[in-house]
C-alpha positions as CSV (number, residue, x, y, z in Angstrom):
1,X,0.2,0.1,-0.3
2,X,1.1,3.4,-0.6
3,X,1.4,5.6,2.6
4,X,0.9,9.3,2.2
5,X,1.1,12.0,4.8
6,X,-1.7,15.0,4.4
7,X,-0.5,19.0,4.8
8,X,-3.3,20.8,5.3
9,X,-3.2,24.2,4.2
10,X,-6.9,25.8,4.3
11,X,-10.4,24.3,3.8
12,X,-10.0,21.3,1.4
13,X,-13.0,21.6,-1.8
14,X,-11.9,18.1,-2.2
15,X,-12.1,16.9,1.5
16,X,-14.1,19.4,3.3
17,X,-13.7,19.0,7.3
18,X,-16.7,22.1,7.6
19,X,-20.4,20.7,7.7
20,X,-23.6,22.2,8.8
21,X,-24.2,22.4,12.1
22,X,-27.1,19.5,11.7
23,X,-24.8,16.9,10.4
24,X,-22.1,15.4,12.2
25,X,-18.0,16.1,11.5
26,X,-17.4,13.0,9.7
27,X,-13.5,12.7,7.6
28,X,-13.3,10.9,4.3
29,X,-11.3,7.4,4.4
30,X,-8.7,9.2,2.3
31,X,-8.5,11.7,5.1
32,X,-8.5,8.8,7.8
33,X,-5.5,6.4,6.0
34,X,-3.4,9.1,6.1
35,X,-0.4,8.6,8.5
36,X,2.3,11.0,9.8
37,X,4.8,9.3,8.7
38,X,3.9,8.2,5.2
39,X,6.6,8.5,2.5
40,X,4.4,10.1,0.0
41,X,3.0,14.1,0.4
42,X,-0.7,15.3,-0.3
43,X,-0.8,18.7,-0.2
44,X,-4.7,19.9,0.4
45,X,-6.6,23.3,1.0
46,X,-7.4,26.2,-0.7
47,X,-3.4,27.2,-0.4
48,X,-1.9,23.8,-1.0
49,X,0.1,25.1,-3.6
50,X,2.0,27.7,-1.0
51,X,2.4,25.0,1.2
52,X,4.1,22.8,-1.6
53,X,6.6,25.6,-2.5
54,X,7.3,26.1,0.9
55,X,7.9,22.5,1.5
56,X,11.3,22.0,0.1
57,X,12.8,19.3,-2.0
58,X,10.4,16.5,-2.3
59,X,12.3,14.2,-5.0
60,X,12.2,11.1,-2.7
61,X,9.0,11.1,-2.2
62,X,6.7,8.0,-4.5
63,X,4.6,10.9,-5.2
64,X,3.6,14.5,-4.5
65,X,0.0,15.4,-4.8
66,X,-1.1,18.8,-5.0
67,X,-4.9,20.0,-4.7
68,X,-5.9,22.4,-7.6
69,X,-8.8,24.5,-7.8
70,X,-9.2,26.4,-11.0
71,X,-5.3,26.7,-11.9
72,X,-3.2,24.1,-13.9
73,X,-0.5,22.0,-12.4
74,X,2.0,23.9,-13.9
75,X,1.6,27.1,-12.1
76,X,2.5,25.6,-8.7
77,X,5.7,23.0,-10.3
78,X,7.0,25.4,-12.6
79,X,7.5,22.9,-15.2
80,X,7.0,23.9,-18.6
81,X,4.9,21.6,-20.3
82,X,6.0,18.9,-17.8
83,X,9.3,18.1,-19.8
84,X,11.5,17.7,-17.0
85,X,9.7,15.0,-15.7
86,X,9.0,14.5,-12.1
87,X,7.0,13.2,-9.2
88,X,4.4,15.8,-8.8
89,X,0.6,15.4,-9.8
90,X,-2.4,17.6,-8.9
91,X,-5.8,16.6,-8.0
92,X,-9.7,17.5,-7.8
93,X,-12.8,15.7,-6.9
94,X,-15.3,16.3,-9.3
95,X,-18.2,18.1,-8.0
96,X,-21.4,19.8,-9.2
97,X,-22.0,23.3,-8.6
98,X,-21.9,23.6,-4.7
99,X,-22.7,20.2,-4.1
100,X,-20.6,17.3,-2.2
101,X,-17.6,15.9,-3.6
102,X,-18.0,12.9,-5.8
103,X,-16.5,9.8,-5.6
104,X,-14.8,10.8,-9.0
105,X,-11.1,12.4,-8.6
106,X,-9.2,14.0,-11.6
107,X,-5.4,13.3,-11.0
108,X,-3.8,15.7,-13.6
109,X,-0.3,15.2,-14.8
110,X,2.1,16.5,-17.2
111,X,3.6,14.6,-20.1
112,X,6.6,13.1,-18.4
113,X,5.2,12.9,-15.1
114,X,6.8,9.9,-13.6
115,X,4.6,6.9,-14.6
116,X,5.5,5.3,-11.1
117,X,4.5,7.9,-9.4
118,X,0.9,8.7,-11.1
119,X,0.1,4.6,-10.4
120,X,1.2,5.6,-6.7
121,X,-0.9,8.4,-6.3
122,X,-4.0,6.4,-7.7
123,X,-3.5,3.4,-6.1
124,X,-3.8,5.9,-2.9
125,X,-7.0,7.6,-4.1
126,X,-8.4,4.1,-4.9
127,X,-7.9,2.4,-1.7
128,X,-10.2,5.0,-0.4
129,X,-12.9,3.9,-2.3
130,X,-12.6,6.8,-5.2
131,X,-12.7,6.6,-8.7
132,X,-9.6,8.1,-10.6
133,X,-9.6,9.4,-14.0
134,X,-6.0,10.7,-15.4
135,X,-6.1,13.9,-17.1
136,X,-3.3,16.1,-18.8
137,X,-2.2,19.3,-17.6
138,X,-3.1,22.0,-20.3
139,X,-1.3,25.6,-19.1
140,X,0.3,28.4,-21.3
141,X,1.2,28.7,-23.9
142,X,-2.1,26.4,-24.7
143,X,-1.6,23.3,-26.7
144,X,-3.5,22.6,-30.0
145,X,-6.8,21.2,-29.2
146,X,-5.4,17.7,-30.2
147,X,-2.7,17.8,-27.7
148,X,-5.2,18.3,-24.6
149,X,-7.5,15.2,-25.9
150,X,-10.3,17.4,-26.9
151,X,-12.2,18.4,-29.6
152,X,-14.3,21.4,-31.0
153,X,-17.7,21.0,-31.8
154,X,-19.4,20.5,-35.4
């Protein structure tokens, strides 16, 4: 099993801890399965990118995951289309508007993200009964439509 520790930096849209007063506070199993001595790092919360930037070298981690909002993973890694390769992935749980997060996690990779890191991060999320879709990171300069794997209508 892939072990990981969570570095919390603000409220997490993917794994919220605040609930209406009528609901008891519960934590998702992904949060409960984390360990303070985990080998990998998961940066969660609205300031996850800043916490990642302050963390220093994390090359020895099997994977490093940064919770993303609307930004691209490359905003935090400083990589140019990921050509450098690394162990860093981004993630976000799918939500419909202000609804609760679903069981679907978008795992964001760059073109040269290590396959081992992607697999380790995917195993960690799946061990918490989450479904994972591995997606490419599109960042400026924006690649052609075909590079992003999308097509235009018509």
